[in-house]
All heavy atoms as atom14 arrays in JSON, in Angstrom:
{
  "sequence": "MTSPRAYRKALPVFDAIAEIRRCSGTRLDPDIVLAFFACQPKIVMPGDVRAAPG",
  "atom14_mask": [
    [1, 1, 1, 1, 1, 1, 1, 1, 0, 0, 0, 0, 0, 0],
    [1, 1, 1, 1, 1, 1, 1, 0, 0, 0, 0, 0, 0, 0],
    [1, 1, 1, 1, 1, 1, 0, 0, 0, 0, 0, 0, 0, 0],
    [1, 1, 1, 1, 1, 1, 1, 0, 0, 0, 0, 0, 0, 0],
    [1, 1, 1, 1, 1, 1, 1, 1, 1, 1, 1, 0, 0, 0],
    [1, 1, 1, 1, 1, 0, 0, 0, 0, 0, 0, 0, 0, 0],
    [1, 1, 1, 1, 1, 1, 1, 1, 1, 1, 1, 1, 0, 0],
    [1, 1, 1, 1, 1, 1, 1, 1, 1, 1, 1, 0, 0, 0],
    [1, 1, 1, 1, 1, 1, 1, 1, 1, 0, 0, 0, 0, 0],
    [1, 1, 1, 1, 1, 0, 0, 0, 0, 0, 0, 0, 0, 0],
    [1, 1, 1, 1, 1, 1, 1, 1, 0, 0, 0, 0, 0, 0],
    [1, 1, 1, 1, 1, 1, 1, 0, 0, 0, 0, 0, 0, 0],
    [1, 1, 1, 1, 1, 1, 1, 0, 0, 0, 0, 0, 0, 0],
    [1, 1, 1, 1, 1, 1, 1, 1, 1, 1, 1, 0, 0, 0],
    [1, 1, 1, 1, 1, 1, 1, 1, 0, 0, 0, 0, 0, 0],
    [1, 1, 1, 1, 1, 0, 0, 0, 0, 0, 0, 0, 0, 0],
    [1, 1, 1, 1, 1, 1, 1, 1, 0, 0, 0, 0, 0, 0],
    [1, 1, 1, 1, 1, 0, 0, 0, 0, 0, 0, 0, 0, 0],
    [1, 1, 1, 1, 1, 1, 1, 1, 1, 0, 0, 0, 0, 0],
    [1, 1, 1, 1, 1, 1, 1, 1, 0, 0, 0, 0, 0, 0],
    [1, 1, 1, 1, 1, 1, 1, 1, 1, 1, 1, 0, 0, 0],
    [1, 1, 1, 1, 1, 1, 1, 1, 1, 1, 1, 0, 0, 0],
    [1, 1, 1, 1, 1, 1, 0, 0, 0, 0, 0, 0, 0, 0],
    [1, 1, 1, 1, 1, 1, 0, 0, 0, 0, 0, 0, 0, 0],
    [1, 1, 1, 1, 0, 0, 0, 0, 0, 0, 0, 0, 0, 0],
    [1, 1, 1, 1, 1, 1, 1, 0, 0, 0, 0, 0, 0, 0],
    [1, 1, 1, 1, 1, 1, 1, 1, 1, 1, 1, 0, 0, 0],
    [1, 1, 1, 1, 1, 1, 1, 1, 0, 0, 0, 0, 0, 0],
    [1, 1, 1, 1, 1, 1, 1, 1, 0, 0, 0, 0, 0, 0],
    [1, 1, 1, 1, 1, 1, 1, 0, 0, 0, 0, 0, 0, 0],
    [1, 1, 1, 1, 1, 1, 1, 1, 0, 0, 0, 0, 0, 0],
    [1, 1, 1, 1, 1, 1, 1, 1, 0, 0, 0, 0, 0, 0],
    [1, 1, 1, 1, 1, 1, 1, 0, 0, 0, 0, 0, 0, 0],
    [1, 1, 1, 1, 1, 1, 1, 1, 0, 0, 0, 0, 0, 0],
    [1, 1, 1, 1, 1, 0, 0, 0, 0, 0, 0, 0, 0, 0],
    [1, 1, 1, 1, 1, 1, 1, 1, 1, 1, 1, 0, 0, 0],
    [1, 1, 1, 1, 1, 1, 1, 1, 1, 1, 1, 0, 0, 0],
    [1, 1, 1, 1, 1, 0, 0, 0, 0, 0, 0, 0, 0, 0],
    [1, 1, 1, 1, 1, 1, 0, 0, 0, 0, 0, 0, 0, 0],
    [1, 1, 1, 1, 1, 1, 1, 1, 1, 0, 0, 0, 0, 0],
    [1, 1, 1, 1, 1, 1, 1, 0, 0, 0, 0, 0, 0, 0],
    [1, 1, 1, 1, 1, 1, 1, 1, 1, 0, 0, 0, 0, 0],
    [1, 1, 1, 1, 1, 1, 1, 1, 0, 0, 0, 0, 0, 0],
    [1, 1, 1, 1, 1, 1, 1, 0, 0, 0, 0, 0, 0, 0],
    [1, 1, 1, 1, 1, 1, 1, 1, 0, 0, 0, 0, 0, 0],
    [1, 1, 1, 1, 1, 1, 1, 0, 0, 0, 0, 0, 0, 0],
    [1, 1, 1, 1, 0, 0, 0, 0, 0, 0, 0, 0, 0, 0],
    [1, 1, 1, 1, 1, 1, 1, 1, 0, 0, 0, 0, 0, 0],
    [1, 1, 1, 1, 1, 1, 1, 0, 0, 0, 0, 0, 0, 0],
    [1, 1, 1, 1, 1, 1, 1, 1, 1, 1, 1, 0, 0, 0],
    [1, 1, 1, 1, 1, 0, 0, 0, 0, 0, 0, 0, 0, 0],
    [1, 1, 1, 1, 1, 0, 0, 0, 0, 0, 0, 0, 0, 0],
    [1, 1, 1, 1, 1, 1, 1, 0, 0, 0, 0, 0, 0, 0],
    [1, 1, 1, 1, 0, 0, 0, 0, 0, 0, 0, 0, 0, 0]
  ],
  "atom14_positions": [
    [[-12.4, -0.46, 2.49], [-11.23, 0.31, 2.09], [-9.92, -0.4, 2.46], [-8.92, -0.18, 1.8], [-11.22, 1.67, 2.78], [-12.25, 2.64, 2.34], [-11.99, 4.11, 3.36], [-13.12, 5.2, 2.63], [0.0, 0.0, 0.0], [0.0, 0.0, 0.0], [0.0, 0.0, 0.0], [0.0, 0.0, 0.0], [0.0, 0.0, 0.0], [0.0, 0.0, 0.0]],
    [[-9.95, -1.16, 3.53], [-8.72, -1.8, 3.99], [-8.58, -3.23, 3.48], [-7.64, -3.91, 3.86], [-8.65, -1.79, 5.54], [-9.78, -2.48, 6.07], [-8.61, -0.36, 6.07], [0.0, 0.0, 0.0], [0.0, 0.0, 0.0], [0.0, 0.0, 0.0], [0.0, 0.0, 0.0], [0.0, 0.0, 0.0], [0.0, 0.0, 0.0], [0.0, 0.0, 0.0]],
    [[-9.5, -3.66, 2.62], [-9.4, -4.98, 2.0], [-9.01, -4.82, 0.54], [-9.49, -3.91, -0.14], [-10.76, -5.69, 2.05], [-11.15, -5.9, 3.38], [0.0, 0.0, 0.0], [0.0, 0.0, 0.0], [0.0, 0.0, 0.0], [0.0, 0.0, 0.0], [0.0, 0.0, 0.0], [0.0, 0.0, 0.0], [0.0, 0.0, 0.0], [0.0, 0.0, 0.0]],
    [[-8.13, -5.7, 0.05], [-7.74, -5.59, -1.36], [-8.91, -5.96, -2.27], [-9.71, -6.82, -1.95], [-6.59, -6.59, -1.5], [-6.76, -7.53, -0.36], [-7.46, -6.79, 0.73], [0.0, 0.0, 0.0], [0.0, 0.0, 0.0], [0.0, 0.0, 0.0], [0.0, 0.0, 0.0], [0.0, 0.0, 0.0], [0.0, 0.0, 0.0], [0.0, 0.0, 0.0]],
    [[-8.99, -5.28, -3.38], [-10.02, -5.55, -4.39], [-9.31, -5.78, -5.73], [-8.16, -5.41, -5.91], [-10.98, -4.35, -4.53], [-11.65, -3.93, -3.26], [-12.66, -4.96, -2.85], [-13.35, -4.49, -1.65], [-13.95, -5.27, -0.81], [-13.98, -6.56, -1.03], [-14.55, -4.82, 0.26], [0.0, 0.0, 0.0], [0.0, 0.0, 0.0], [0.0, 0.0, 0.0]],
    [[-10.03, -6.35, -6.66], [-9.45, -6.61, -7.99], [-9.06, -5.31, -8.68], [-8.13, -5.28, -9.49], [-10.45, -7.38, -8.84], [0.0, 0.0, 0.0], [0.0, 0.0, 0.0], [0.0, 0.0, 0.0], [0.0, 0.0, 0.0], [0.0, 0.0, 0.0], [0.0, 0.0, 0.0], [0.0, 0.0, 0.0], [0.0, 0.0, 0.0], [0.0, 0.0, 0.0]],
    [[-9.74, -4.22, -8.36], [-9.53, -2.94, -9.03], [-8.69, -1.95, -8.22], [-8.41, -0.85, -8.69], [-10.89, -2.32, -9.38], [-11.85, -2.24, -8.21], [-11.86, -1.15, -7.37], [-12.73, -3.29, -7.95], [-12.72, -1.09, -6.28], [-13.6, -3.23, -6.88], [-13.6, -2.13, -6.05], [-14.45, -2.08, -4.99], [0.0, 0.0, 0.0], [0.0, 0.0, 0.0]],
    [[-8.29, -2.32, -6.99], [-7.43, -1.44, -6.21], [-6.78, -2.19, -5.06], [-7.27, -3.22, -4.62], [-8.19, -0.24, -5.65], [-9.24, -0.62, -4.63], [-9.63, 0.57, -3.76], [-10.74, 0.22, -2.9], [-10.66, -0.51, -1.79], [-9.51, -0.98, -1.4], [-11.73, -0.79, -1.07], [0.0, 0.0, 0.0], [0.0, 0.0, 0.0], [0.0, 0.0, 0.0]],
    [[-5.67, -1.66, -4.59], [-4.97, -2.23, -3.45], [-5.69, -1.8, -2.16], [-6.41, -0.81, -2.14], [-3.53, -1.73, -3.4], [-2.67, -2.22, -4.53], [-1.27, -1.68, -4.39], [-0.4, -2.15, -5.54], [0.96, -1.61, -5.45], [0.0, 0.0, 0.0], [0.0, 0.0, 0.0], [0.0, 0.0, 0.0], [0.0, 0.0, 0.0], [0.0, 0.0, 0.0]],
    [[-5.46, -2.56, -1.11], [-6.01, -2.2, 0.2], [-5.3, -0.95, 0.72], [-4.1, -0.77, 0.49], [-5.81, -3.34, 1.17], [0.0, 0.0, 0.0], [0.0, 0.0, 0.0], [0.0, 0.0, 0.0], [0.0, 0.0, 0.0], [0.0, 0.0, 0.0], [0.0, 0.0, 0.0], [0.0, 0.0, 0.0], [0.0, 0.0, 0.0], [0.0, 0.0, 0.0]],
    [[-6.05, -0.1, 1.39], [-5.45, 1.07, 2.03], [-4.99, 0.69, 3.44], [-5.66, -0.1, 4.12], [-6.49, 2.19, 2.18], [-6.93, 2.93, 0.94], [-8.0, 3.96, 1.3], [-5.76, 3.62, 0.26], [0.0, 0.0, 0.0], [0.0, 0.0, 0.0], [0.0, 0.0, 0.0], [0.0, 0.0, 0.0], [0.0, 0.0, 0.0], [0.0, 0.0, 0.0]],
    [[-3.88, 1.26, 3.89], [-3.53, 1.1, 5.3], [-4.63, 1.72, 6.17], [-5.32, 2.66, 5.73], [-2.22, 1.88, 5.44], [-1.68, 2.0, 4.05], [-2.88, 2.02, 3.14], [0.0, 0.0, 0.0], [0.0, 0.0, 0.0], [0.0, 0.0, 0.0], [0.0, 0.0, 0.0], [0.0, 0.0, 0.0], [0.0, 0.0, 0.0], [0.0, 0.0, 0.0]],
    [[-4.81, 1.22, 7.37], [-5.88, 1.71, 8.25], [-5.78, 3.22, 8.44], [-6.79, 3.93, 8.38], [-5.84, 0.97, 9.61], [-6.81, 1.58, 10.59], [-6.14, -0.5, 9.41], [0.0, 0.0, 0.0], [0.0, 0.0, 0.0], [0.0, 0.0, 0.0], [0.0, 0.0, 0.0], [0.0, 0.0, 0.0], [0.0, 0.0, 0.0], [0.0, 0.0, 0.0]],
    [[-4.58, 3.74, 8.65], [-4.41, 5.18, 8.86], [-4.95, 5.97, 7.66], [-5.63, 6.98, 7.83], [-2.93, 5.5, 9.09], [-2.66, 6.96, 9.34], [-2.83, 7.5, 10.6], [-2.24, 7.79, 8.31], [-2.6, 8.85, 10.84], [-2.0, 9.13, 8.54], [-2.17, 9.66, 9.81], [0.0, 0.0, 0.0], [0.0, 0.0, 0.0], [0.0, 0.0, 0.0]],
    [[-4.67, 5.51, 6.45], [-5.14, 6.2, 5.24], [-6.66, 6.08, 5.09], [-7.32, 7.02, 4.65], [-4.45, 5.65, 4.0], [-2.96, 5.97, 3.97], [-2.52, 6.89, 4.7], [-2.23, 5.3, 3.22], [0.0, 0.0, 0.0], [0.0, 0.0, 0.0], [0.0, 0.0, 0.0], [0.0, 0.0, 0.0], [0.0, 0.0, 0.0], [0.0, 0.0, 0.0]],
    [[-7.21, 4.94, 5.46], [-8.67, 4.76, 5.38], [-9.37, 5.7, 6.35], [-10.38, 6.33, 6.01], [-9.04, 3.31, 5.67], [0.0, 0.0, 0.0], [0.0, 0.0, 0.0], [0.0, 0.0, 0.0], [0.0, 0.0, 0.0], [0.0, 0.0, 0.0], [0.0, 0.0, 0.0], [0.0, 0.0, 0.0], [0.0, 0.0, 0.0], [0.0, 0.0, 0.0]],
    [[-8.83, 5.84, 7.55], [-9.41, 6.76, 8.53], [-9.34, 8.2, 8.02], [-10.29, 8.96, 8.14], [-8.73, 6.6, 9.9], [-9.15, 5.25, 10.5], [-9.04, 7.75, 10.83], [-8.42, 4.86, 11.76], [0.0, 0.0, 0.0], [0.0, 0.0, 0.0], [0.0, 0.0, 0.0], [0.0, 0.0, 0.0], [0.0, 0.0, 0.0], [0.0, 0.0, 0.0]],
    [[-8.21, 8.56, 7.43], [-8.07, 9.9, 6.87], [-9.1, 10.14, 5.75], [-9.68, 11.22, 5.65], [-6.65, 10.11, 6.34], [0.0, 0.0, 0.0], [0.0, 0.0, 0.0], [0.0, 0.0, 0.0], [0.0, 0.0, 0.0], [0.0, 0.0, 0.0], [0.0, 0.0, 0.0], [0.0, 0.0, 0.0], [0.0, 0.0, 0.0], [0.0, 0.0, 0.0]],
    [[-9.34, 9.13, 4.93], [-10.32, 9.25, 3.85], [-11.73, 9.4, 4.4], [-12.53, 10.2, 3.89], [-10.24, 8.01, 2.94], [-11.21, 8.01, 1.79], [-10.87, 8.99, 0.67], [-9.82, 9.66, 0.73], [-11.67, 9.09, -0.27], [0.0, 0.0, 0.0], [0.0, 0.0, 0.0], [0.0, 0.0, 0.0], [0.0, 0.0, 0.0], [0.0, 0.0, 0.0]],
    [[-12.06, 8.68, 5.45], [-13.37, 8.81, 6.08], [-13.55, 10.23, 6.61], [-14.58, 10.86, 6.4], [-13.55, 7.76, 7.19], [-13.65, 6.36, 6.57], [-14.77, 8.08, 8.05], [-13.55, 5.23, 7.56], [0.0, 0.0, 0.0], [0.0, 0.0, 0.0], [0.0, 0.0, 0.0], [0.0, 0.0, 0.0], [0.0, 0.0, 0.0], [0.0, 0.0, 0.0]],
    [[-12.54, 10.75, 7.28], [-12.61, 12.13, 7.79], [-12.77, 13.13, 6.64], [-13.55, 14.06, 6.71], [-11.37, 12.47, 8.6], [-11.27, 11.8, 9.92], [-10.06, 12.32, 10.7], [-9.73, 11.51, 11.84], [-10.37, 11.52, 13.0], [-11.39, 12.32, 13.17], [-10.0, 10.73, 13.97], [0.0, 0.0, 0.0], [0.0, 0.0, 0.0], [0.0, 0.0, 0.0]],
    [[-11.99, 12.93, 5.58], [-12.01, 13.86, 4.44], [-13.37, 13.87, 3.75], [-13.84, 14.92, 3.31], [-10.91, 13.46, 3.44], [-10.71, 14.45, 2.3], [-9.62, 13.98, 1.35], [-10.02, 12.82, 0.58], [-10.85, 12.84, -0.47], [-11.39, 13.98, -0.85], [-11.15, 11.75, -1.12], [0.0, 0.0, 0.0], [0.0, 0.0, 0.0], [0.0, 0.0, 0.0]],
    [[-14.03, 12.73, 3.68], [-15.3, 12.62, 2.95], [-16.52, 12.92, 3.81], [-17.65, 12.94, 3.3], [-15.42, 11.22, 2.34], [-14.21, 10.93, 1.05], [0.0, 0.0, 0.0], [0.0, 0.0, 0.0], [0.0, 0.0, 0.0], [0.0, 0.0, 0.0], [0.0, 0.0, 0.0], [0.0, 0.0, 0.0], [0.0, 0.0, 0.0], [0.0, 0.0, 0.0]],
    [[-16.31, 13.15, 5.09], [-17.43, 13.47, 5.98], [-18.08, 14.77, 5.53], [-17.42, 15.79, 5.35], [-16.94, 13.61, 7.42], [-18.0, 13.96, 8.27], [0.0, 0.0, 0.0], [0.0, 0.0, 0.0], [0.0, 0.0, 0.0], [0.0, 0.0, 0.0], [0.0, 0.0, 0.0], [0.0, 0.0, 0.0], [0.0, 0.0, 0.0], [0.0, 0.0, 0.0]],
    [[-19.38, 14.71, 5.31], [-20.12, 15.89, 4.88], [-20.25, 16.04, 3.39], [-21.0, 16.89, 2.91], [0.0, 0.0, 0.0], [0.0, 0.0, 0.0], [0.0, 0.0, 0.0], [0.0, 0.0, 0.0], [0.0, 0.0, 0.0], [0.0, 0.0, 0.0], [0.0, 0.0, 0.0], [0.0, 0.0, 0.0], [0.0, 0.0, 0.0], [0.0, 0.0, 0.0]],
    [[-19.52, 15.2, 2.63], [-19.66, 15.23, 1.16], [-20.17, 13.86, 0.7], [-21.35, 13.68, 0.5], [-18.34, 15.61, 0.46], [-17.31, 14.73, 0.88], [-17.95, 17.05, 0.77], [0.0, 0.0, 0.0], [0.0, 0.0, 0.0], [0.0, 0.0, 0.0], [0.0, 0.0, 0.0], [0.0, 0.0, 0.0], [0.0, 0.0, 0.0], [0.0, 0.0, 0.0]],
    [[-19.28, 12.89, 0.61], [-19.69, 11.54, 0.19], [-20.25, 10.72, 1.34], [-20.95, 9.75, 1.12], [-18.5, 10.81, -0.43], [-18.09, 11.43, -1.76], [-16.9, 10.78, -2.42], [-16.76, 9.37, -2.17], [-15.6, 8.73, -2.15], [-14.48, 9.37, -2.35], [-15.55, 7.44, -1.92], [0.0, 0.0, 0.0], [0.0, 0.0, 0.0], [0.0, 0.0, 0.0]],
    [[-19.88, 11.08, 2.57], [-20.32, 10.33, 3.75], [-21.13, 11.22, 4.68], [-20.79, 12.39, 4.88], [-19.11, 9.76, 4.5], [-18.22, 8.81, 3.71], [-16.98, 8.45, 4.52], [-18.97, 7.56, 3.31], [0.0, 0.0, 0.0], [0.0, 0.0, 0.0], [0.0, 0.0, 0.0], [0.0, 0.0, 0.0], [0.0, 0.0, 0.0], [0.0, 0.0, 0.0]],
    [[-22.17, 10.65, 5.25], [-23.03, 11.37, 6.2], [-22.22, 11.69, 7.46], [-21.66, 10.78, 8.09], [-24.23, 10.49, 6.54], [-25.21, 11.18, 7.45], [-24.81, 11.63, 8.55], [-26.4, 11.24, 7.09], [0.0, 0.0, 0.0], [0.0, 0.0, 0.0], [0.0, 0.0, 0.0], [0.0, 0.0, 0.0], [0.0, 0.0, 0.0], [0.0, 0.0, 0.0]],
    [[-22.14, 12.96, 7.83], [-21.31, 13.32, 8.99], [-21.79, 12.69, 10.3], [-20.97, 12.39, 11.18], [-21.38, 14.84, 9.05], [-22.47, 15.25, 8.14], [-22.72, 14.12, 7.19], [0.0, 0.0, 0.0], [0.0, 0.0, 0.0], [0.0, 0.0, 0.0], [0.0, 0.0, 0.0], [0.0, 0.0, 0.0], [0.0, 0.0, 0.0], [0.0, 0.0, 0.0]],
    [[-23.09, 12.45, 10.45], [-23.59, 11.8, 11.66], [-23.12, 10.35, 11.74], [-22.77, 9.86, 12.82], [-25.12, 11.85, 11.72], [-25.65, 13.26, 11.91], [-24.93, 14.1, 12.51], [-26.77, 13.53, 11.45], [0.0, 0.0, 0.0], [0.0, 0.0, 0.0], [0.0, 0.0, 0.0], [0.0, 0.0, 0.0], [0.0, 0.0, 0.0], [0.0, 0.0, 0.0]],
    [[-23.07, 9.68, 10.6], [-22.59, 8.3, 10.56], [-21.08, 8.26, 10.83], [-20.59, 7.38, 11.54], [-22.92, 7.62, 9.21], [-24.43, 7.63, 8.96], [-22.34, 6.22, 9.13], [-25.26, 6.91, 9.99], [0.0, 0.0, 0.0], [0.0, 0.0, 0.0], [0.0, 0.0, 0.0], [0.0, 0.0, 0.0], [0.0, 0.0, 0.0], [0.0, 0.0, 0.0]],
    [[-20.36, 9.22, 10.3], [-18.91, 9.29, 10.54], [-18.65, 9.5, 12.04], [-17.79, 8.83, 12.62], [-18.25, 10.4, 9.69], [-16.8, 10.62, 10.09], [-18.34, 10.05, 8.21], [0.0, 0.0, 0.0], [0.0, 0.0, 0.0], [0.0, 0.0, 0.0], [0.0, 0.0, 0.0], [0.0, 0.0, 0.0], [0.0, 0.0, 0.0], [0.0, 0.0, 0.0]],
    [[-19.42, 10.39, 12.67], [-19.26, 10.6, 14.11], [-19.56, 9.33, 14.89], [-18.85, 8.98, 15.83], [-20.17, 11.73, 14.59], [-19.74, 13.14, 14.21], [-20.81, 14.16, 14.63], [-18.4, 13.49, 14.86], [0.0, 0.0, 0.0], [0.0, 0.0, 0.0], [0.0, 0.0, 0.0], [0.0, 0.0, 0.0], [0.0, 0.0, 0.0], [0.0, 0.0, 0.0]],
    [[-20.61, 8.61, 14.5], [-20.96, 7.36, 15.16], [-19.84, 6.33, 14.97], [-19.49, 5.59, 15.91], [-22.28, 6.82, 14.62], [0.0, 0.0, 0.0], [0.0, 0.0, 0.0], [0.0, 0.0, 0.0], [0.0, 0.0, 0.0], [0.0, 0.0, 0.0], [0.0, 0.0, 0.0], [0.0, 0.0, 0.0], [0.0, 0.0, 0.0], [0.0, 0.0, 0.0]],
    [[-19.27, 6.26, 13.77], [-18.17, 5.34, 13.51], [-16.99, 5.64, 14.43], [-16.44, 4.74, 15.06], [-17.72, 5.43, 12.04], [-16.44, 4.68, 11.77], [-16.44, 3.29, 11.65], [-15.24, 5.35, 11.65], [-15.26, 2.6, 11.42], [-14.06, 4.67, 11.41], [-14.06, 3.29, 11.3], [0.0, 0.0, 0.0], [0.0, 0.0, 0.0], [0.0, 0.0, 0.0]],
    [[-16.61, 6.91, 14.52], [-15.46, 7.26, 15.35], [-15.76, 7.1, 16.84], [-14.84, 6.87, 17.62], [-14.94, 8.65, 15.01], [-14.16, 8.66, 13.73], [-14.61, 9.36, 12.63], [-12.99, 7.94, 13.6], [-13.9, 9.36, 11.44], [-12.27, 7.91, 12.41], [-12.72, 8.63, 11.33], [0.0, 0.0, 0.0], [0.0, 0.0, 0.0], [0.0, 0.0, 0.0]],
    [[-17.02, 7.17, 17.22], [-17.38, 6.93, 18.62], [-17.14, 5.47, 19.0], [-16.76, 5.18, 20.12], [-18.83, 7.31, 18.86], [0.0, 0.0, 0.0], [0.0, 0.0, 0.0], [0.0, 0.0, 0.0], [0.0, 0.0, 0.0], [0.0, 0.0, 0.0], [0.0, 0.0, 0.0], [0.0, 0.0, 0.0], [0.0, 0.0, 0.0], [0.0, 0.0, 0.0]],
    [[-17.37, 4.54, 18.07], [-17.17, 3.12, 18.38], [-15.88, 2.57, 17.78], [-15.51, 1.44, 18.07], [-18.37, 2.3, 17.93], [-18.61, 2.24, 16.16], [0.0, 0.0, 0.0], [0.0, 0.0, 0.0], [0.0, 0.0, 0.0], [0.0, 0.0, 0.0], [0.0, 0.0, 0.0], [0.0, 0.0, 0.0], [0.0, 0.0, 0.0], [0.0, 0.0, 0.0]],
    [[-15.18, 3.32, 16.99], [-13.98, 2.86, 16.3], [-12.92, 2.3, 17.26], [-12.3, 1.29, 16.94], [-13.4, 3.97, 15.42], [-12.31, 3.54, 14.49], [-10.93, 3.77, 15.05], [-10.72, 4.63, 15.9], [-9.97, 3.01, 14.6], [0.0, 0.0, 0.0], [0.0, 0.0, 0.0], [0.0, 0.0, 0.0], [0.0, 0.0, 0.0], [0.0, 0.0, 0.0]],
    [[-12.69, 2.87, 18.45], [-11.69, 2.26, 19.34], [-12.05, 0.84, 19.76], [-11.19, 0.06, 20.15], [-11.66, 3.19, 20.55], [-12.16, 4.49, 20.04], [-13.17, 4.14, 18.97], [0.0, 0.0, 0.0], [0.0, 0.0, 0.0], [0.0, 0.0, 0.0], [0.0, 0.0, 0.0], [0.0, 0.0, 0.0], [0.0, 0.0, 0.0], [0.0, 0.0, 0.0]],
    [[-13.33, 0.48, 19.67], [-13.77, -0.85, 20.05], [-13.62, -1.86, 18.92], [-13.73, -3.05, 19.13], [-15.25, -0.8, 20.48], [-15.49, 0.11, 21.65], [-16.96, 0.22, 21.93], [-17.2, 1.32, 22.96], [-18.6, 1.65, 23.08], [0.0, 0.0, 0.0], [0.0, 0.0, 0.0], [0.0, 0.0, 0.0], [0.0, 0.0, 0.0], [0.0, 0.0, 0.0]],
    [[-13.37, -1.37, 17.71], [-13.23, -2.24, 16.54], [-11.84, -2.86, 16.56], [-10.84, -2.16, 16.66], [-13.45, -1.46, 15.23], [-14.87, -0.89, 15.2], [-13.17, -2.35, 14.02], [-15.12, 0.07, 14.07], [0.0, 0.0, 0.0], [0.0, 0.0, 0.0], [0.0, 0.0, 0.0], [0.0, 0.0, 0.0], [0.0, 0.0, 0.0], [0.0, 0.0, 0.0]],
    [[-11.77, -4.16, 16.46], [-10.48, -4.86, 16.45], [-10.18, -5.26, 15.02], [-10.96, -5.97, 14.39], [-10.52, -6.1, 17.37], [-9.2, -6.85, 17.31], [-10.85, -5.68, 18.8], [0.0, 0.0, 0.0], [0.0, 0.0, 0.0], [0.0, 0.0, 0.0], [0.0, 0.0, 0.0], [0.0, 0.0, 0.0], [0.0, 0.0, 0.0], [0.0, 0.0, 0.0]],
    [[-9.06, -4.79, 14.52], [-8.65, -5.09, 13.17], [-7.84, -6.4, 13.17], [-7.15, -6.7, 14.14], [-7.76, -3.97, 12.61], [-8.43, -2.61, 12.58], [-9.92, -2.55, 11.59], [-9.24, -2.8, 9.97], [0.0, 0.0, 0.0], [0.0, 0.0, 0.0], [0.0, 0.0, 0.0], [0.0, 0.0, 0.0], [0.0, 0.0, 0.0], [0.0, 0.0, 0.0]],
    [[-7.92, -7.18, 12.1], [-7.09, -8.39, 12.02], [-5.63, -8.04, 12.21], [-5.15, -7.04, 11.67], [-7.35, -8.9, 10.6], [-8.66, -8.31, 10.22], [-8.74, -6.98, 10.92], [0.0, 0.0, 0.0], [0.0, 0.0, 0.0], [0.0, 0.0, 0.0], [0.0, 0.0, 0.0], [0.0, 0.0, 0.0], [0.0, 0.0, 0.0], [0.0, 0.0, 0.0]],
    [[-4.95, -8.8, 13.02], [-3.53, -8.54, 13.28], [-3.29, -7.58, 14.42], [-2.16, -7.36, 14.82], [0.0, 0.0, 0.0], [0.0, 0.0, 0.0], [0.0, 0.0, 0.0], [0.0, 0.0, 0.0], [0.0, 0.0, 0.0], [0.0, 0.0, 0.0], [0.0, 0.0, 0.0], [0.0, 0.0, 0.0], [0.0, 0.0, 0.0], [0.0, 0.0, 0.0]],
    [[-4.35, -6.99, 14.95], [-4.23, -6.06, 16.06], [-3.82, -6.84, 17.31], [-4.39, -7.87, 17.6], [-5.57, -5.36, 16.27], [-5.48, -4.19, 17.24], [-4.66, -4.22, 18.17], [-6.27, -3.24, 17.06], [0.0, 0.0, 0.0], [0.0, 0.0, 0.0], [0.0, 0.0, 0.0], [0.0, 0.0, 0.0], [0.0, 0.0, 0.0], [0.0, 0.0, 0.0]],
    [[-2.86, -6.34, 18.04], [-2.38, -7.05, 19.22], [-3.47, -7.18, 20.28], [-3.45, -8.09, 21.09], [-1.13, -6.39, 19.83], [0.05, -6.5, 18.88], [-1.37, -4.95, 20.21], [0.0, 0.0, 0.0], [0.0, 0.0, 0.0], [0.0, 0.0, 0.0], [0.0, 0.0, 0.0], [0.0, 0.0, 0.0], [0.0, 0.0, 0.0], [0.0, 0.0, 0.0]],
    [[-4.47, -6.3, 20.25], [-5.57, -6.42, 21.2], [-6.4, -7.68, 20.93], [-7.09, -8.16, 21.81], [-6.49, -5.2, 21.11], [-5.82, -3.93, 21.59], [-6.72, -2.74, 21.41], [-6.96, -2.55, 19.98], [-7.83, -1.68, 19.47], [-8.54, -0.93, 20.26], [-7.97, -1.56, 18.17], [0.0, 0.0, 0.0], [0.0, 0.0, 0.0], [0.0, 0.0, 0.0]],
    [[-6.31, -8.2, 19.71], [-7.09, -9.38, 19.36], [-6.37, -10.67, 19.77], [-6.95, -11.73, 19.76], [-7.34, -9.4, 17.85], [0.0, 0.0, 0.0], [0.0, 0.0, 0.0], [0.0, 0.0, 0.0], [0.0, 0.0, 0.0], [0.0, 0.0, 0.0], [0.0, 0.0, 0.0], [0.0, 0.0, 0.0], [0.0, 0.0, 0.0], [0.0, 0.0, 0.0]],
    [[-5.11, -10.55, 20.15], [-4.34, -11.73, 20.51], [-4.81, -12.29, 21.85], [-5.07, -11.53, 22.78], [-2.85, -11.38, 20.58], [0.0, 0.0, 0.0], [0.0, 0.0, 0.0], [0.0, 0.0, 0.0], [0.0, 0.0, 0.0], [0.0, 0.0, 0.0], [0.0, 0.0, 0.0], [0.0, 0.0, 0.0], [0.0, 0.0, 0.0], [0.0, 0.0, 0.0]],
    [[-4.96, -13.6, 21.92], [-5.35, -14.18, 23.21], [-4.29, -13.92, 24.26], [-3.12, -13.88, 23.96], [-5.5, -15.67, 22.92], [-4.89, -15.91, 21.6], [-4.73, -14.6, 20.9], [0.0, 0.0, 0.0], [0.0, 0.0, 0.0], [0.0, 0.0, 0.0], [0.0, 0.0, 0.0], [0.0, 0.0, 0.0], [0.0, 0.0, 0.0], [0.0, 0.0, 0.0]],
    [[-4.74, -13.71, 25.46], [-3.68, -13.44, 26.35], [-3.95, -13.29, 27.74], [-3.35, -13.12, 28.64], [0.0, 0.0, 0.0], [0.0, 0.0, 0.0], [0.0, 0.0, 0.0], [0.0, 0.0, 0.0], [0.0, 0.0, 0.0], [0.0, 0.0, 0.0], [0.0, 0.0, 0.0], [0.0, 0.0, 0.0], [0.0, 0.0, 0.0], [0.0, 0.0, 0.0]]
  ]
}
């Protein structure tokens, strides 16, 4: 969702997270969504200052 595709622009991370929450229980398995959010703080996005050497 956060990567650009030929058929759509990339979503900002905040919007992608909102979409994941919105689709939980319909298009997305709620157990998988819960697991994603349990480990999501550990995910480092490109450009994230936590990824900078330091």
